[in-house]
N, C-alpha and C positions, 0 to 999 in steps of 0.2 A: 403482446407485451410492448411496452415503448422501451424502446433502443436509445440509448443515450449517444447522443453525435459527437464528432468533433474530440478534442480533448477534453478528458475528465480528470482532476486531480483527485488524487484519493488522500484523505486525510485523516490523520489520527483520531479516535472516536474518545481516546479517552488520554488523561497524560501518564506516560510512565516511560518506559525504556524499549527503545528498537534492541530487539536481540537477535533477530534474526534477518536479511533481505533474500529472499528465496529466487527473485529475478534478477536480470542483470539487463542493463539498456540493450536494446534492438529485442528482447525476445517477445516471441508472439505468447499471449495470453488466451485463454478462455475466461468466458465469466463465470464469477464464483471459484476461481484458482485461487488460492493461496499466494499472496504475493511478499506479506512482510509478517512478520511473528510480533505484538508488542507485550511486552510484559506490564503490567499492572497491578498494585495491590497481591503480588507472590503469584499472580495467575498470568499466563500465557495466553495471549489471543490471536489468532490467526486472522490478519486482516484480508479479504478476500476484494478480488478485480470486481470492479461495477459493471464491467463490459468486455467482451472479448476484441482483442486489439493487440497495438505494440506497445511494448514499454519505450517511452521519449524521454523520461529524465528520473533520477531517482535522487530524491534528495535525502532519502533517510540513510542514515550512517549506524552501522553495526556498535551497539554500546552506547549511543549517544540518547540522554534524555529527551522526550517531545514532549509538548503541551498538547490539549485538546484543540482541533481544528489545524495542528500544523500538517503542511503538505508531506507525505512521504514519496510519493511519486506519481508521474503522469501517466498515462494511458491514452493513446490515441486510436 
């Protein structure tokens, strides 16, 4: 499979609210690991990491609304 290179911004797939941020800056994550939970239309959606790497920036704030396409965090 094609591995994503460099920094990858993880964005919200739909408008909603950030319920939980499951990682901290500096955390090592696996591809497919749950990193943020976004609630949309009363359903909780676990956003998964698109690649293995390290969390270098977290823009998502718990309890904050997000728009579709808004950056949640960055994995390097």
